[in-house]
Predicted model as a PDB file, atoms N, CA, C, CB and O in Angstrom, pLDDT in the B-factor column:
MODEL        1                                                                  
ATOM      1  N   MET A   1       3.417 -21.964  -5.160  1.00 61.00           N  
ATOM      2  CA  MET A   1       4.166 -20.784  -4.949  1.00 61.00           C  
ATOM      3  C   MET A   1       3.136 -19.604  -4.833  1.00 61.00           C  
ATOM      4  CB  MET A   1       5.214 -20.575  -6.114  1.00 61.00           C  
ATOM      5  O   MET A   1       2.285 -19.462  -5.711  1.00 61.00           O  
ATOM      6  N   ALA A   2       3.203 -18.808  -3.822  1.00 67.00           N  
ATOM      7  CA  ALA A   2       2.383 -17.618  -3.636  1.00 67.00           C  
ATOM      8  C   ALA A   2       2.709 -16.571  -4.822  1.00 67.00           C  
ATOM      9  CB  ALA A   2       2.677 -16.977  -2.163  1.00 67.00           C  
ATOM     10  O   ALA A   2       3.860 -16.158  -4.962  1.00 67.00           O  
ATOM     11  N   ASP A   3       1.784 -16.204  -5.570  1.00 90.00           N  
ATOM     12  CA  ASP A   3       2.005 -15.313  -6.626  1.00 90.00           C  
ATOM     13  C   ASP A   3       2.071 -13.827  -6.205  1.00 90.00           C  
ATOM     14  CB  ASP A   3       0.962 -15.515  -7.610  1.00 90.00           C  
ATOM     15  O   ASP A   3       1.669 -13.443  -5.107  1.00 90.00           O  
ATOM     16  N   PHE A   4       2.564 -13.077  -7.075  1.00 92.00           N  
ATOM     17  CA  PHE A   4       2.857 -11.615  -6.727  1.00 92.00           C  
ATOM     18  C   PHE A   4       1.524 -10.902  -6.236  1.00 92.00           C  
ATOM     19  CB  PHE A   4       3.471 -10.816  -8.051  1.00 92.00           C  
ATOM     20  O   PHE A   4       1.566 -10.131  -5.277  1.00 92.00           O  
ATOM     21  N   ILE A   5       0.411 -11.158  -6.872  1.00 94.00           N  
ATOM     22  CA  ILE A   5      -0.754 -10.404  -6.563  1.00 94.00           C  
ATOM     23  C   ILE A   5      -1.197 -10.815  -5.105  1.00 94.00           C  
ATOM     24  CB  ILE A   5      -1.890 -10.663  -7.649  1.00 94.00           C  
ATOM     25  O   ILE A   5      -1.561  -9.956  -4.303  1.00 94.00           O  
ATOM     26  N   ASP A   6      -1.157 -12.059  -4.812  1.00 93.00           N  
ATOM     27  CA  ASP A   6      -1.504 -12.482  -3.387  1.00 93.00           C  
ATOM     28  C   ASP A   6      -0.549 -11.922  -2.379  1.00 93.00           C  
ATOM     29  CB  ASP A   6      -1.504 -14.022  -3.245  1.00 93.00           C  
ATOM     30  O   ASP A   6      -1.001 -11.563  -1.292  1.00 93.00           O  
ATOM     31  N   LYS A   7       0.799 -11.807  -2.652  1.00 94.00           N  
ATOM     32  CA  LYS A   7       1.653 -11.315  -1.722  1.00 94.00           C  
ATOM     33  C   LYS A   7       1.422  -9.747  -1.549  1.00 94.00           C  
ATOM     34  CB  LYS A   7       3.065 -11.673  -2.134  1.00 94.00           C  
ATOM     35  O   LYS A   7       1.630  -9.214  -0.459  1.00 94.00           O  
ATOM     36  N   ALA A   8       1.017  -9.079  -2.573  1.00 96.00           N  
ATOM     37  CA  ALA A   8       0.692  -7.774  -2.666  1.00 96.00           C  
ATOM     38  C   ALA A   8      -0.449  -7.475  -1.774  1.00 96.00           C  
ATOM     39  CB  ALA A   8       0.429  -7.425  -4.012  1.00 96.00           C  
ATOM     40  O   ALA A   8      -0.440  -6.548  -0.963  1.00 96.00           O  
ATOM     41  N   LYS A   9      -1.520  -8.369  -1.969  1.00 96.00           N  
ATOM     42  CA  LYS A   9      -2.720  -8.084  -1.171  1.00 96.00           C  
ATOM     43  C   LYS A   9      -2.516  -8.326   0.326  1.00 96.00           C  
ATOM     44  CB  LYS A   9      -3.873  -8.933  -1.662  1.00 96.00           C  
ATOM     45  O   LYS A   9      -3.107  -7.682   1.193  1.00 96.00           O  
ATOM     46  N   HIS A  10      -1.638  -9.302   0.562  1.00 96.00           N  
ATOM     47  CA  HIS A  10      -1.312  -9.641   2.056  1.00 96.00           C  
ATOM     48  C   HIS A  10      -0.560  -8.456   2.726  1.00 96.00           C  
ATOM     49  CB  HIS A  10      -0.370 -11.002   2.168  1.00 96.00           C  
ATOM     50  O   HIS A  10      -0.784  -8.104   3.884  1.00 96.00           O  
ATOM     51  N   LYS A  11       0.396  -7.840   1.860  1.00 96.00           N  
ATOM     52  CA  LYS A  11       1.092  -6.720   2.426  1.00 96.00           C  
ATOM     53  C   LYS A  11       0.136  -5.448   2.565  1.00 96.00           C  
ATOM     54  CB  LYS A  11       2.332  -6.399   1.533  1.00 96.00           C  
ATOM     55  O   LYS A  11       0.291  -4.646   3.486  1.00 96.00           O  
ATOM     56  N   ALA A  12      -0.733  -5.327   1.720  1.00 97.00           N  
ATOM     57  CA  ALA A  12      -1.727  -4.213   1.734  1.00 97.00           C  
ATOM     58  C   ALA A  12      -2.674  -4.350   2.879  1.00 97.00           C  
ATOM     59  CB  ALA A  12      -2.524  -4.162   0.430  1.00 97.00           C  
ATOM     60  O   ALA A  12      -3.102  -3.355   3.464  1.00 97.00           O  
ATOM     61  N   GLU A  13      -3.043  -5.695   3.242  1.00 97.00           N  
ATOM     62  CA  GLU A  13      -3.789  -5.765   4.362  1.00 97.00           C  
ATOM     63  C   GLU A  13      -3.062  -5.489   5.672  1.00 97.00           C  
ATOM     64  CB  GLU A  13      -4.372  -6.998   4.380  1.00 97.00           C  
ATOM     65  O   GLU A  13      -3.686  -5.020   6.624  1.00 97.00           O  
ATOM     66  N   GLU A  14      -1.900  -5.736   5.741  1.00 97.00           N  
ATOM     67  CA  GLU A  14      -1.072  -5.324   6.892  1.00 97.00           C  
ATOM     68  C   GLU A  14      -0.984  -3.828   6.945  1.00 97.00           C  
ATOM     69  CB  GLU A  14       0.341  -5.932   6.816  1.00 97.00           C  
ATOM     70  O   GLU A  14      -1.267  -3.219   7.976  1.00 97.00           O  
ATOM     71  N   LEU A  15      -0.600  -3.234   5.855  1.00 98.00           N  
ATOM     72  CA  LEU A  15      -0.534  -1.665   5.932  1.00 98.00           C  
ATOM     73  C   LEU A  15      -1.848  -1.011   6.144  1.00 98.00           C  
ATOM     74  CB  LEU A  15       0.048  -1.060   4.635  1.00 98.00           C  
ATOM     75  O   LEU A  15      -1.866   0.053   6.762  1.00 98.00           O  
ATOM     76  N   ALA A  16      -2.921  -1.518   5.712  1.00 98.00           N  
ATOM     77  CA  ALA A  16      -4.142  -1.035   6.062  1.00 98.00           C  
ATOM     78  C   ALA A  16      -4.422  -1.142   7.619  1.00 98.00           C  
ATOM     79  CB  ALA A  16      -5.145  -1.754   5.264  1.00 98.00           C  
ATOM     80  O   ALA A  16      -4.864  -0.213   8.295  1.00 98.00           O  
ATOM     81  N   GLY A  17      -4.124  -2.315   8.060  1.00 98.00           N  
ATOM     82  CA  GLY A  17      -4.239  -2.399   9.541  1.00 98.00           C  
ATOM     83  C   GLY A  17      -3.473  -1.478  10.334  1.00 98.00           C  
ATOM     84  O   GLY A  17      -3.945  -1.053  11.388  1.00 98.00           O  
ATOM     85  N   LYS A  18      -2.281  -1.112   9.910  1.00 98.00           N  
ATOM     86  CA  LYS A  18      -1.399  -0.142  10.580  1.00 98.00           C  
ATOM     87  C   LYS A  18      -2.210   1.272  10.526  1.00 98.00           C  
ATOM     88  CB  LYS A  18       0.123  -0.067   9.806  1.00 98.00           C  
ATOM     89  O   LYS A  18      -2.416   1.943  11.537  1.00 98.00           O  
ATOM     90  N   ALA A  19      -2.618   1.618   9.294  1.00 98.00           N  
ATOM     91  CA  ALA A  19      -3.498   2.789   9.192  1.00 98.00           C  
ATOM     92  C   ALA A  19      -4.694   2.877  10.152  1.00 98.00           C  
ATOM     93  CB  ALA A  19      -4.012   2.844   7.845  1.00 98.00           C  
ATOM     94  O   ALA A  19      -4.995   3.903  10.763  1.00 98.00           O  
ATOM     95  N   LYS A  20      -5.369   1.671  10.230  1.00 98.00           N  
ATOM     96  CA  LYS A  20      -6.571   1.625  11.187  1.00 98.00           C  
ATOM     97  C   LYS A  20      -6.123   1.933  12.535  1.00 98.00           C  
ATOM     98  CB  LYS A  20      -7.289   0.237  11.206  1.00 98.00           C  
ATOM     99  O   LYS A  20      -6.638   2.806  13.234  1.00 98.00           O  
ATOM    100  N   GLU A  21      -5.087   1.147  12.905  1.00 98.00           N  
ATOM    101  CA  GLU A  21      -4.681   1.251  14.258  1.00 98.00           C  
ATOM    102  C   GLU A  21      -4.232   2.742  14.690  1.00 98.00           C  
ATOM    103  CB  GLU A  21      -3.543   0.253  14.467  1.00 98.00           C  
ATOM    104  O   GLU A  21      -4.567   3.259  15.756  1.00 98.00           O  
ATOM    105  N   LYS A  22      -3.448   3.341  13.734  1.00 98.00           N  
ATOM    106  CA  LYS A  22      -3.071   4.732  13.994  1.00 98.00           C  
ATOM    107  C   LYS A  22      -4.348   5.636  13.989  1.00 98.00           C  
ATOM    108  CB  LYS A  22      -2.025   5.227  12.911  1.00 98.00           C  
ATOM    109  O   LYS A  22      -4.441   6.524  14.837  1.00 98.00           O  
ATOM    110  N   GLY A  23      -5.285   5.453  13.112  1.00 98.00           N  
ATOM    111  CA  GLY A  23      -6.518   6.181  13.127  1.00 98.00           C  
ATOM    112  C   GLY A  23      -7.332   6.017  14.465  1.00 98.00           C  
ATOM    113  O   GLY A  23      -7.924   6.971  14.970  1.00 98.00           O  
ATOM    114  N   GLY A  24      -7.329   4.775  15.003  1.00 98.00           N  
ATOM    115  CA  GLY A  24      -7.939   4.532  16.142  1.00 98.00           C  
ATOM    116  C   GLY A  24      -7.239   5.222  17.390  1.00 98.00           C  
ATOM    117  O   GLY A  24      -7.913   5.642  18.330  1.00 98.00           O  
ATOM    118  N   LYS A  25      -5.898   5.315  17.356  1.00 98.00           N  
ATOM    119  CA  LYS A  25      -5.066   5.890  18.401  1.00 98.00           C  
ATOM    120  C   LYS A  25      -5.545   7.503  18.322  1.00 98.00           C  
ATOM    121  CB  LYS A  25      -3.326   5.597  18.095  1.00 98.00           C  
ATOM    122  O   LYS A  25      -5.983   8.094  19.309  1.00 98.00           O  
ATOM    123  N   ALA A  26      -5.418   8.029  17.202  1.00 98.00           N  
ATOM    124  CA  ALA A  26      -5.630   9.459  16.970  1.00 98.00           C  
ATOM    125  C   ALA A  26      -7.003   9.939  17.344  1.00 98.00           C  
ATOM    126  CB  ALA A  26      -5.386   9.780  15.551  1.00 98.00           C  
ATOM    127  O   ALA A  26      -7.174  11.093  17.737  1.00 98.00           O  
ATOM    128  N   THR A  27      -8.061   9.005  17.219  1.00 98.00           N  
ATOM    129  CA  THR A  27      -9.490   9.384  17.572  1.00 98.00           C  
ATOM    130  C   THR A  27      -9.870   8.756  18.878  1.00 98.00           C  
ATOM    131  CB  THR A  27     -10.514   8.929  16.459  1.00 98.00           C  
ATOM    132  O   THR A  27     -11.023   8.870  19.293  1.00 98.00           O  
ATOM    133  N   ASN A  28      -8.928   8.079  19.564  1.00 98.00           N  
ATOM    134  CA  ASN A  28      -9.202   7.408  20.843  1.00 98.00           C  
ATOM    135  C   ASN A  28     -10.357   6.390  20.678  1.00 98.00           C  
ATOM    136  CB  ASN A  28      -9.557   8.465  21.948  1.00 98.00           C  
ATOM    137  O   ASN A  28     -11.205   6.253  21.561  1.00 98.00           O  
ATOM    138  N   ASP A  29     -10.371   5.674  19.519  1.00 98.00           N  
ATOM    139  CA  ASP A  29     -11.337   4.699  19.109  1.00 98.00           C  
ATOM    140  C   ASP A  29     -10.651   3.381  19.492  1.00 98.00           C  
ATOM    141  CB  ASP A  29     -11.725   4.806  17.537  1.00 98.00           C  
ATOM    142  O   ASP A  29      -9.878   2.917  18.654  1.00 98.00           O  
ATOM    143  N   ARG A  30     -10.814   2.760  20.563  1.00 98.00           N  
ATOM    144  CA  ARG A  30     -10.165   1.473  20.912  1.00 98.00           C  
ATOM    145  C   ARG A  30     -10.595   0.325  20.048  1.00 98.00           C  
ATOM    146  CB  ARG A  30     -10.444   1.123  22.334  1.00 98.00           C  
ATOM    147  O   ARG A  30      -9.797  -0.582  19.811  1.00 98.00           O  
ATOM    148  N   ASP A  31     -11.781   0.316  19.579  1.00 98.00           N  
ATOM    149  CA  ASP A  31     -12.336  -0.758  18.755  1.00 98.00           C  
ATOM    150  C   ASP A  31     -11.611  -0.639  17.372  1.00 98.00           C  
ATOM    151  CB  ASP A  31     -13.965  -0.638  18.620  1.00 98.00           C  
ATOM    152  O   ASP A  31     -11.255  -1.671  16.803  1.00 98.00           O  
ATOM    153  N   LEU A  32     -11.390   0.552  16.832  1.00 98.00           N  
ATOM    154  CA  LEU A  32     -10.750   0.684  15.486  1.00 98.00           C  
ATOM    155  C   LEU A  32      -9.297   0.239  15.726  1.00 98.00           C  
ATOM    156  CB  LEU A  32     -10.841   2.229  14.872  1.00 98.00           C  
ATOM    157  O   LEU A  32      -8.753  -0.553  14.956  1.00 98.00           O  
ATOM    158  N   GLU A  33      -8.690   0.740  16.770  1.00 98.00           N  
ATOM    159  CA  GLU A  33      -7.311   0.458  17.016  1.00 98.00           C  
ATOM    160  C   GLU A  33      -7.094  -1.057  17.090  1.00 98.00           C  
ATOM    161  CB  GLU A  33      -6.850   1.145  18.297  1.00 98.00           C  
ATOM    162  O   GLU A  33      -6.189  -1.620  16.474  1.00 98.00           O  
ATOM    163  N   ALA A  34      -8.013  -1.712  17.912  1.00 98.00           N  
ATOM    164  CA  ALA A  34      -7.992  -3.368  18.015  1.00 98.00           C  
ATOM    165  C   ALA A  34      -8.070  -3.891  16.661  1.00 98.00           C  
ATOM    166  CB  ALA A  34      -9.276  -4.038  18.886  1.00 98.00           C  
ATOM    167  O   ALA A  34      -7.281  -4.747  16.261  1.00 98.00           O  
ATOM    168  N   GLU A  35      -9.118  -3.338  15.851  1.00 98.00           N  
ATOM    169  CA  GLU A  35      -9.292  -3.928  14.513  1.00 98.00           C  
ATOM    170  C   GLU A  35      -7.967  -3.902  13.656  1.00 98.00           C  
ATOM    171  CB  GLU A  35     -10.423  -3.158  13.764  1.00 98.00           C  
ATOM    172  O   GLU A  35      -7.553  -4.860  13.003  1.00 98.00           O  
ATOM    173  N   GLY A  36      -7.391  -2.727  13.748  1.00 98.00           N  
ATOM    174  CA  GLY A  36      -6.182  -2.491  12.972  1.00 98.00           C  
ATOM    175  C   GLY A  36      -5.115  -3.531  13.328  1.00 98.00           C  
ATOM    176  O   GLY A  36      -4.451  -4.121  12.475  1.00 98.00           O  
ATOM    177  N   ARG A  37      -5.000  -3.708  14.607  1.00 98.00           N  
ATOM    178  CA  ARG A  37      -3.964  -4.719  15.076  1.00 98.00           C  
ATOM    179  C   ARG A  37      -4.337  -6.102  14.601  1.00 98.00           C  
ATOM    180  CB  ARG A  37      -3.833  -4.731  16.655  1.00 98.00           C  
ATOM    181  O   ARG A  37      -3.466  -6.877  14.207  1.00 98.00           O  
ATOM    182  N   GLY A  38      -5.616  -6.425  14.630  1.00 98.00           N  
ATOM    183  CA  GLY A  38      -5.981  -7.705  14.055  1.00 98.00           C  
ATOM    184  C   GLY A  38      -5.705  -7.990  12.606  1.00 98.00           C  
ATOM    185  O   GLY A  38      -5.306  -9.075  12.182  1.00 98.00           O  
ATOM    186  N   ASP A  39      -5.973  -6.834  11.824  1.00 98.00           N  
ATOM    187  CA  ASP A  39      -5.714  -6.749  10.355  1.00 98.00           C  
ATOM    188  C   ASP A  39      -4.185  -6.961  10.036  1.00 98.00           C  
ATOM    189  CB  ASP A  39      -6.196  -5.326   9.801  1.00 98.00           C  
ATOM    190  O   ASP A  39      -3.799  -7.606   9.061  1.00 98.00           O  
ATOM    191  N   GLN A  40      -3.356  -6.359  10.947  1.00 98.00           N  
ATOM    192  CA  GLN A  40      -1.948  -6.481  10.854  1.00 98.00           C  
ATOM    193  C   GLN A  40      -1.486  -7.832  10.925  1.00 98.00           C  
ATOM    194  CB  GLN A  40      -1.319  -5.737  11.839  1.00 98.00           C  
ATOM    195  O   GLN A  40      -0.661  -8.302  10.141  1.00 98.00           O  
ATOM    196  N   ALA A  41      -2.087  -8.533  11.985  1.00 98.00           N  
ATOM    197  CA  ALA A  41      -1.826  -9.839  12.557  1.00 98.00           C  
ATOM    198  C   ALA A  41      -2.116 -10.822  11.263  1.00 98.00           C  
ATOM    199  CB  ALA A  41      -2.835 -10.149  13.952  1.00 98.00           C  
ATOM    200  O   ALA A  41      -1.307 -11.650  10.845  1.00 98.00           O  
ATOM    201  N   LYS A  42      -3.318 -10.595  10.753  1.00 98.00           N  
ATOM    202  CA  LYS A  42      -3.772 -11.531   9.664  1.00 98.00           C  
ATOM    203  C   LYS A  42      -2.923 -11.356   8.432  1.00 98.00           C  
ATOM    204  CB  LYS A  42      -5.273 -11.294   9.295  1.00 98.00           C  
ATOM    205  O   LYS A  42      -2.588 -12.346   7.782  1.00 98.00           O  
ATOM    206  N   GLY A  43      -2.539 -10.070   8.062  1.00 97.00           N  
ATOM    207  CA  GLY A  43      -1.685  -9.915   6.897  1.00 97.00           C  
ATOM    208  C   GLY A  43      -0.315 -10.531   7.103  1.00 97.00           C  
ATOM    209  O   GLY A  43       0.279 -11.124   6.203  1.00 97.00           O  
ATOM    210  N   GLY A  44       0.198 -10.349   8.431  1.00 97.00           N  
ATOM    211  CA  GLY A  44       1.481 -10.923   8.766  1.00 97.00           C  
ATOM    212  C   GLY A  44       1.533 -12.522   8.670  1.00 97.00           C  
ATOM    213  O   GLY A  44       2.482 -13.096   8.135  1.00 97.00           O  
ATOM    214  N   VAL A  45       0.507 -13.157   9.195  1.00 97.00           N  
ATOM    215  CA  VAL A  45       0.323 -14.573   9.049  1.00 97.00           C  
ATOM    216  C   VAL A  45       0.226 -14.978   7.599  1.00 97.00           C  
ATOM    217  CB  VAL A  45      -0.892 -15.011   9.788  1.00 97.00           C  
ATOM    218  O   VAL A  45       0.869 -15.969   7.253  1.00 97.00           O  
ATOM    219  N   LYS A  46      -0.443 -14.381   6.778  1.00 96.00           N  
ATOM    220  CA  LYS A  46      -0.661 -14.658   5.409  1.00 96.00           C  
ATOM    221  C   LYS A  46       0.833 -14.572   4.651  1.00 96.00           C  
ATOM    222  CB  LYS A  46      -1.783 -13.575   4.810  1.00 96.00           C  
ATOM    223  O   LYS A  46       1.211 -15.361   3.785  1.00 96.00           O  
ATOM    224  N   GLN A  47       1.568 -13.477   5.154  1.00 96.00           N  
ATOM    225  CA  GLN A  47       2.812 -13.279   4.513  1.00 96.00           C  
ATOM    226  C   GLN A  47       3.775 -14.358   4.887  1.00 96.00           C  
ATOM    227  CB  GLN A  47       3.357 -11.952   4.838  1.00 96.00           C  
ATOM    228  O   GLN A  47       4.603 -14.752   4.067  1.00 96.00           O  
ATOM    229  N   ALA A  48       3.703 -14.833   6.054  1.00 96.00           N  
ATOM    230  CA  ALA A  48       4.495 -15.970   6.566  1.00 96.00           C  
ATOM    231  C   ALA A  48       4.235 -17.230   5.740  1.00 96.00           C  
ATOM    232  CB  ALA A  48       4.161 -16.239   8.057  1.00 96.00           C  
ATOM    233  O   ALA A  48       5.144 -17.939   5.308  1.00 96.00           O  
ATOM    234  N   GLY A  49       2.825 -17.479   5.536  1.00 95.00           N  
ATOM    235  CA  GLY A  49       2.356 -18.512   4.637  1.00 95.00           C  
ATOM    236  C   GLY A  49       2.985 -18.464   3.321  1.00 95.00           C  
ATOM    237  O   GLY A  49       3.450 -19.464   2.774  1.00 95.00           O  
ATOM    238  N   ASP A  50       2.995 -17.262   2.805  1.00 94.00           N  
ATOM    239  CA  ASP A  50       3.680 -17.114   1.367  1.00 94.00           C  
ATOM    240  C   ASP A  50       5.152 -17.556   1.530  1.00 94.00           C  
ATOM    241  CB  ASP A  50       3.632 -15.491   0.765  1.00 94.00           C  
ATOM    242  O   ASP A  50       5.652 -18.315   0.699  1.00 94.00           O  
ATOM    243  N   LYS A  51       5.797 -17.131   2.504  1.00 94.00           N  
ATOM    244  CA  LYS A  51       7.220 -17.423   2.600  1.00 94.00           C  
ATOM    245  C   LYS A  51       7.420 -19.046   2.690  1.00 94.00           C  
ATOM    246  CB  LYS A  51       7.845 -16.648   3.918  1.00 94.00           C  
ATOM    247  O   LYS A  51       8.294 -19.608   2.030  1.00 94.00           O  
ATOM    248  N   VAL A  52       6.565 -19.724   3.534  1.00 95.00           N  
ATOM    249  CA  VAL A  52       6.695 -21.084   3.648  1.00 95.00           C  
ATOM    250  C   VAL A  52       6.440 -21.735   2.259  1.00 95.00           C  
ATOM    251  CB  VAL A  52       5.762 -21.594   4.715  1.00 95.00           C  
ATOM    252  O   VAL A  52       7.225 -22.564   1.799  1.00 95.00           O  
ATOM    253  N   SER A  53       5.304 -21.330   1.597  1.00 92.00           N  
ATOM    254  CA  SER A  53       4.974 -21.893   0.286  1.00 92.00           C  
ATOM    255  C   SER A  53       6.192 -21.759  -0.671  1.00 92.00           C  
ATOM    256  CB  SER A  53       3.711 -21.172  -0.315  1.00 92.00           C  
ATOM    257  O   SER A  53       6.559 -22.694  -1.384  1.00 92.00           O  
ATOM    258  N   ASP A  54       6.833 -20.472  -0.646  1.00 92.00           N  
ATOM    259  CA  ASP A  54       7.965 -20.330  -1.576  1.00 92.00           C  
ATOM    260  C   ASP A  54       9.076 -21.175  -1.205  1.00 92.00           C  
ATOM    261  CB  ASP A  54       8.434 -18.947  -1.655  1.00 92.00           C  
ATOM    262  O   ASP A  54       9.709 -21.782  -2.069  1.00 92.00           O  
ATOM    263  N   ALA A  55       9.368 -21.258   0.084  1.00 93.00           N  
ATOM    264  CA  ALA A  55      10.403 -22.231   0.452  1.00 93.00           C  
ATOM    265  C   ALA A  55      10.181 -23.670   0.007  1.00 93.00           C  
ATOM    266  CB  ALA A  55      10.549 -22.227   1.894  1.00 93.00           C  
ATOM    267  O   ALA A  55      11.095 -24.343  -0.471  1.00 93.00           O  
ATOM    268  N   ALA A  56       8.862 -24.150   0.189  1.00 92.00           N  
ATOM    269  CA  ALA A  56       8.578 -25.500  -0.205  1.00 92.00           C  
ATOM    270  C   ALA A  56       8.815 -25.651  -1.705  1.00 92.00           C  
ATOM    271  CB  ALA A  56       7.143 -25.882   0.171  1.00 92.00           C  
ATOM    272  O   ALA A  56       9.366 -26.659  -2.149  1.00 92.00           O  
ATOM    273  N   ASP A  57       8.371 -24.578  -2.545  1.00 90.00           N  
ATOM    274  CA  ASP A  57       8.564 -24.782  -3.954  1.00 90.00           C  
ATOM    275  C   ASP A  57      10.091 -24.773  -4.350  1.00 90.00           C  
ATOM    276  CB  ASP A  57       7.794 -23.695  -4.724  1.00 90.00           C  
ATOM    277  O   ASP A  57      10.487 -25.399  -5.333  1.00 90.00           O  
ATOM    278  N   ASP A  58      10.947 -24.020  -3.527  1.00 90.00           N  
ATOM    279  CA  ASP A  58      12.299 -24.071  -3.823  1.00 90.00           C  
ATOM    280  C   ASP A  58      12.930 -25.512  -3.563  1.00 90.00           C  
ATOM    281  CB  ASP A  58      12.982 -23.007  -3.015  1.00 90.00           C  
ATOM    282  O   ASP A  58      13.794 -26.030  -4.270  1.00 90.00           O  
ATOM    283  N   ILE A  59      12.364 -26.053  -2.457  1.00 93.00           N  
ATOM    284  CA  ILE A  59      12.915 -27.423  -2.067  1.00 93.00           C  
ATOM    285  C   ILE A  59      12.481 -28.401  -3.225  1.00 93.00           C  
ATOM    286  CB  ILE A  59      12.317 -27.945  -0.558  1.00 93.00           C  
ATOM    287  O   ILE A  59      13.299 -29.216  -3.652  1.00 93.00           O  
ATOM    288  N   LYS A  60      11.281 -28.334  -3.706  1.00 91.00           N  
ATOM    289  CA  LYS A  60      10.789 -29.157  -4.814  1.00 91.00           C  
ATOM    290  C   LYS A  60      11.699 -29.055  -5.992  1.00 91.00           C  
ATOM    291  CB  LYS A  60       9.387 -28.753  -5.214  1.00 91.00           C  
ATOM    292  O   LYS A  60      12.153 -30.021  -6.604  1.00 91.00           O  
ATOM    293  N   ARG A  61      11.939 -27.712  -6.270  1.00 90.00           N  
ATOM    294  CA  ARG A  61      12.812 -27.408  -7.498  1.00 90.00           C  
ATOM    295  C   ARG A  61      14.266 -28.113  -7.344  1.00 90.00           C  
ATOM    296  CB  ARG A  61      12.999 -25.735  -7.661  1.00 90.00           C  
ATOM    297  O   ARG A  61      14.848 -28.642  -8.291  1.00 90.00           O  
ATOM    298  N   THR A  62      14.697 -28.057  -6.212  1.00 90.00           N  
ATOM    299  CA  THR A  62      15.939 -28.536  -5.840  1.00 90.00           C  
ATOM    300  C   THR A  62      16.058 -30.030  -6.145  1.00 90.00           C  
ATOM    301  CB  THR A  62      16.172 -28.248  -4.416  1.00 90.00           C  
ATOM    302  O   THR A  62      16.971 -30.469  -6.845  1.00 90.00           O  
ATOM    303  N   PHE A  63      15.119 -30.790  -5.606  1.00 90.00           N  
ATOM    304  CA  PHE A  63      15.120 -32.216  -5.727  1.00 90.00           C  
ATOM    305  C   PHE A  63      14.812 -32.624  -7.002  1.00 90.00           C  
ATOM    306  CB  PHE A  63      14.256 -32.827  -4.849  1.00 90.00           C  
ATOM    307  O   PHE A  63      15.151 -33.758  -7.341  1.00 90.00           O  
ATOM    308  N   LYS A  64      14.162 -31.823  -7.864  1.00 85.00           N  
ATOM    309  CA  LYS A  64      13.752 -32.182  -9.149  1.00 85.00           C  
ATOM    310  C   LYS A  64      15.017 -32.144 -10.086  1.00 85.00           C  
ATOM    311  CB  LYS A  64      12.611 -31.236  -9.628  1.00 85.00           C  
ATOM    312  O   LYS A  64      15.148 -32.909 -11.042  1.00 85.00           O  
ATOM    313  N   GLN A  65      15.868 -31.257  -9.755  1.00 74.00           N  
ATOM    314  CA  GLN A  65      17.184 -30.996 -10.617  1.00 74.00           C  
ATOM    315  C   GLN A  65      18.065 -32.240 -10.379  1.00 74.00           C  
ATOM    316  CB  GLN A  65      18.044 -29.550 -10.148  1.00 74.00           C  
ATOM    317  O   GLN A  65      18.811 -32.583 -11.297  1.00 74.00           O  
ATOM    318  N   ASP A  66      18.050 -32.872  -9.351  1.00 59.00           N  
ATOM    319  CA  ASP A  66      18.914 -34.073  -9.088  1.00 59.00           C  
ATOM    320  C   ASP A  66      18.566 -35.314  -9.931  1.00 59.00           C  
ATOM    321  CB  ASP A  66      18.813 -34.455  -7.614  1.00 59.00           C  
ATOM    322  O   ASP A  66      19.211 -36.353  -9.796  1.00 59.00           O  
TER     323      ASP A  66                                                      
ENDMDL                                                                          
END                                                                             
């Protein structure tokens, strides 16, 4: 199960990516903008992994109860 700290780090990575992207747009820095989009994507993928891990743990707990 993904713990709270990991989930918070992954969300923070996504939010930092949004900030970078906006900063890149504001300063017309395409590299920074692209880096921000990449950071958002990485954070989103990690969050999806957290959800899959949580779902797998829920399934395990369900079958252990039977």
